[in-house]
N, C-alpha and C positions, 0 to 999 in steps of 0.2 A: 215492609220488604216482602217481595214475592217469594213463594216456595220456602216458607219458614214454618217450623213446628211450633204450635202453641199448646202447652200442657194443661190438662185438667187437673183437679186436685188429687185424684187417685193416682195418676201417673207420676205427678210431682212427688208425692209421698213415697211411692214405690221406688223411684230413682234414688231418693235420699237414703232409703233403707238399704238399697244394694250398695251404694257408695260407701256407707258406714258399716256395712256387714262384710259380705264375701270379698269386696274389692279393696278393703283394708284402709280406707280413709277414716281419720278420726274427726270428731266434731270440731275440735279447735283448728285442725288443718284446713277443713273446708271453710270455716269462719274466717280464717286469716286470708285465704284466697279471695273470698267474697268481699271482705272489707277493703282489701287492696284494689279490687276491681271498681268498687264504688268510688274510692278516692281518686283513682286514675280517670274515671269517667267525668267526675266533677271538674278536675283540673284541666281536662281537655277543652272544656267550654268556658270555664270561669276561672282564669288565672288568679293567683294570690295577689298580683299587683293591683287588680281592680276589684276583687271580691274576697278580701282577706278575712272578713268577719263571718265565721261559720258557727252555727248552732246545730248540734246533733241531739235529737230527741230519741232516746233509746227506750224500747219497751222491755218487758221481763223475759222474753224468749230469745230464740236464735236470731231473729231479725234485729233485735236490740244489740245482740253480740256483734253482728255484722257492722252495726253503726259505731260501736265502741272501737272496733278495729279500724274502721275508716277514719275515725277521729284521730287516732294515733298517727296513721300515715299522713293525714292532712297536716298535722302539727309538724311533722318532719319535712313536709313539702313547703313549709313556710307560711302556713295559714295561722290566723289567730282563732283558735278553736275553743268553744265552750260546750259543755255537755249537760243535758238534763236527763237524769236517770232516776225517776221518782220511785219506781218499784224494783228495787235491786234484788237480784237473784244471788243467793249465798253459796251457790256451787263454786268449787275451787276455780273452774275455768273463768267464770265471770268476775270473781274476786281478783284473779290475776290481771284481767283486762283493766279493771278499775285501778289497781296498783300501778300498772304501766303508765296510765294516763296521769295519775297523781305524781309519778316520778318526773313527768314532763311539765309539772305545774299547770296542767290543764284545769281550769276552774269547773266545778260542778255546781249547777244551779238547781234550785228547788222548783217544783211545779208552780208555786206562786210567783217566782221570778219570771216565769213565762206568761202566765195568765194575767198578771197585774202589771201596772207601770206603763211606760211609754210604749207605743206601737212597736211590734217586732221589726217592722220595716226600717225603723230609725236606728235599731240596735244591731241588726244582722244583715248581711248581704245574701246568704244562702242558709236555708234550713234543711238538714237531712232528716227526712221522715223515716225512722227505723223503729216504729212502734209495734206494728203488727204485720206478720207475714201471711202466707197463703193458708195457714192452718187456722187462722182466726175466724171465729163465728160469733154471731150475736151482736150486742150493742156495746160499744166501748164504755168501760166503767171509769169512775173518777180515779186519778185526775186527768186521764187521757181524753175523756169526753170534752172537758173544757179546753184542753190544749188543742184538740182538733178544731174546735170552733175558732181559735185564734189563727188557724192556718187555712181556713176556708176563704174563698174569694171575697165574701162580703167584708172580711176584716182587712183586706188589702195587705196580705202578708208579703214577706220577702220572696225571692226565688225559692222554689221547693224542689228537692231531689228525693224521690221516693225509692226505697230499697225493695226490689223484687215486685212489690205490688203496693199501690197507694193504701195507706192505713184506712181501714173501714170499708174498703171495696170488697165485693164478693169475688172469689178467685176466678170464677168463670163468667159471671154476669156484669162485672164492673161496678160502677156506682149505681146501684139499683134504685135508690131514692132520688137521684139527681141533685143532691145537695152536699156531696162529699168534697174531698180534696180535688184540686185541679193542679197537679204538680207540673213544673216546667221541664223536669227531667225524670225519666223512669230508668232505673238500672235493673234490668231483668237478670236473674242469676240461673245458671245452668242452661235453661231454655225459657223463653217468654211464657208466662201463664196466659190463659185465655182472656183474662181481664185486660191484658195489654192491647188487645184489639180495639178497646174503647179509649185508649190513651190518645189525647190530642195535643199534647205539649210539643214543643219544638225539638226536644232531644230525647231519643230513645236509644239506650245502650244495652249491650249484652255483656255480662261479666261472668267470670268463673271459668277460666281456661283450664279445666281439669277433667272434662268428660272423656272417659276412655272409649275406644272403638266398640267394645262389647256393649256398652250402654247405648251408644248411637244406633248400633245394628238392632238390638233387641227392641228398642222403642221407636225405631224408624225415625230418629231425630234428624231433621233438616236444619242445620246450623251453618252460619256464614263462617268463612275462614277469618282468623285473627291476623291482623297485620304485623308482620315481623315479630317483635318481642312484646307486643302490647298485651296487657291484661284485660283489655276491653275492646269491643268493636261497635262502631256506631251503626245502628240499624236504619232509623229514619226519624222523621218528624211526622206528626199526624197519625191517622188511623193506619196501623201497620199492616192490616190485611187488605187494604183497598187497592193495592197495586200501584198507587201513586203516592208520592210524598206530599203531605199537606202541611204547610207551614203558614201560620198567621203572623204576618209582620207586626201587626198591632199588638200582639201578645209578647213580643220580645222587648223587654225593658231592662235597663241597667239601673241598679240602685246606686246612684252617685254618693260616695261617702268619704273618699280620700281627703277632699278639701276640709271637711269638718274635722277629720282626725288630726290634721296637722295645722289647723288654724286658717285654712283657706287662702284666698288671694287678697291680701290687704294692702292698702296704699302704703302703710308704714313698713311693709316688708320688701317691696319691689325696688329695683334700681331706677334711679331717675333717667337713665339712658336705656331706651327700649332694646337697643342692640345688645347691651350687656345683660339685660334681663332675658333676652332670647338665648344668649349664649349659656346662661345658667340652666334654662329649661332644656335646651338642646343636649347639653352634656348629661342632664338627668335621663333623657330618653335613650341616649347611647349607652349609658351605664346600666340602665334597667333592661336593655335588650328588648324593648317593647315591640320592635319589628326587625325583620332581616335588614331592611333599609329604612332606618328612622329618618333619613333625609328625603324621603319621598314627599312630594307636595302637589296639590292640585293647583294648576295655573289657569286662570281665566283671562280671556281676551275677547275682543269684539271687533267685527268688521266695520266698514265705513257706514253701513246702515244701522249699526248698533246691535246687530244680531250676535249674541254671545256664544262662545264655545269654551269648553274646559277639558283638560286632560292632565294626567299625572306626569310629572317630570321629576328629576332629581336635583336637589340643592347641591351645588358643587363648591360653594364658598360663601362666606359672609364676612363683612368687616364694617368699619364705620360708615362706608358709602351705602351699603345695602346688601342685597342678596343676588347671587350669581347662579346661572345655569347655562348649558350649552345646547345648541341645536343646529339644524340645517336652516340657513337664512332664506331658503326658498319654500319652506314648509308653510302650512296654513297659519300656524301660530305666529311664526315670524312675520308673515305678511300682515297679520292683524295687529301685532305689536308695533307696527310702523306708525300707528296712531298715537303712540307715546304713552299709553296707559295700560296697566295690568293689575291683577289681584292674584294673590296666592294664599293657600291655606294648608296648614299642617295639623294633623290630628293624631294624638298619641293616646288611644283609647285606654290602655292599661293604666296610664297615669291620670286619666280623665282631664286631659289638657288639650287645648287647641290654640293655635296662633293664626291670626288673619293679618294679611299685609295688603295695603293699597298704595300704589305709587306710580311714579313715572318710569319710563323704560328708555334705556340707551344701550348701544352696543359696547362691549368691552373693548379696550385697546387691543390691537392685533397681537402685540407682544404677549398679553395675558392669554389670549386664545391659543397662540402657538405653544406656550408653555404647558397649558393643560392638555392640548391635543397630543403632544409628544409624551405626556405622562401616562396616556391610556395604553391598554394592551394592544399589541400590533394588529390583532384581529379586528378590534374596534376601530382602529385607524383606517384599515381597509374598508370596513363597513360604512364609514362616513363618505367614502368615494362611491361605493356601490349603490346606495339607496337615494333615489330622487324623491325624498320624503314628501308624502301627501299626494304625489302624482298617481294617476291611474296607471296600473301596470297592464298594458295591452297584451303583453306576452305572458301574463300570469307569474306565478312564483318562479317558474323555470328561468324567466328573464333575470331575476335576481341571482339565482344560483349560478347561471352561466357567467354573469358579470363578476361574481365573487371569485370564481375559479380563474378567470382571466387576470384579475388584479392580483390575486395571490401569486400567480405565476410571474407577473410583472415585478412584484416586490419580494420574490423568493429569497433574494440575498439580504439577510437581516442586517448586514453592515451598511446597507443603503437606506437612508432616512426616507420615510414616506412623507411627502409634503402635505401640509394642511390644505384641504380644499378651500378655495376663496369664498365659497358659499356656505361655509360652516364655521361657527364660532360662538362666542358667549354673549349673553345679555346681562345687564345689571338693572335690578329694580331698586330705585331709590325710594324708600318709604316716605309717604306723607302721613300715613296713619297705620298703627300697629295695635291690634287688639289681642289681649291675653284672656283666655276663657278657662275657668276651672269649674268642673261639675260639683254640684251640691245637691243634697236630698230635696225631694219635692220640686225639682226643677227650678229651685231658687239659686241659680248658678251665679258665680262671680264673673264679672266682665269689666276689665280695665282697659280703656282705650287711650293710647298715646297719640296726640295730634301735633303736627309740626306747625307752629304759628310764630311768624316773625323770627324764624331761626331757633326757636326754643320749643322743647317738648312739653306739652301740657297733658296731665293725666286726668281722665274723667272716668267716673264709674257709670256704667250703663245698666239699665234694668234688664233682667234676664228674659 
């Protein structure tokens, strides 16, 4: 992010001393705000529905305390949290943080639990690196040296979120040896440290919404505004001082784990009727609030030459016949659907589930189109008359606006029914094949395909 202050170690220490001195903040107060910021940042990118398994690795200092607070908040956010705290600090503040986690039945792991056994990627979705902060100098001592090795790229770790600075990095020079952690998220606290300029992960957040104006003015801090009531603000991906956001799509990976946690997608568990199986999954998506519109789907069609096109539409009904949606019959998709074939896809990422449908297409009976049309908001009914969908607007947007005003005036009397345009109505996709996909670790996903053969649904397992 442009025009942003990056703190060196001396200024970072001085600001902390002023906050906890003349400005009246206590250590536990700042730690609580910092840990909450970390938890909110993580939840902003990796919801509990898809990344529930969290490991917090806490060091012996304040950075570790921030991690313990974040663990408690994430537990209350609905995550499955475990904590590794191998070098405990016996100060009352830290003892209290441990007691709070134990009261929530959050498990504590030993260093050996982390460094031995199955790969961390198979056990956790996200690791919070809260081992060492900006005051750390020298080489990490056991057991943190071994734990760090399990979190370095060569070990193919889970997603990593580092608190304030990646553990082992120099506060100003970053990863000086070039073989340190490569976190996916960095949550800077108070203000980014100079090492953050070398962070190349996709998610950089700033947390700690507590810096008073006196500190900002004295240290000439340039910080972004926090949105509404948020405890964190997203800065950028990539090198934060380059003036451009750099995001590597190849580095963005989801650790698919939900299927393994609940038994996956097995032939013995699914309904013999794919529509009933879809109904089960669709209701799960609605209940989990995975999207504002969990009924959105990608609809693919092709023209007479076989050239495909795809767009998002909304599922408006399904029954034993198939899947329904509504559109303008003069639109490009409607013209292409005249060939009688289509495919659709629904993806609910937080549940790690996808449904693909291939089938034949037909128009819904006019009575069904009439019923749905008159169930729509009046403004949407007018909109169906206004838009010559997919046509070039020679008069620009103003042409639409003018037409909309005219028709609203024409139908200003709400006691008068707005007729359904004859070129607007519903389509039904009668499925010939429906595939249910559920993510699993190492891309060994579950795929069950239902195919209609001689009037009967046959279930087949496909290789991922």
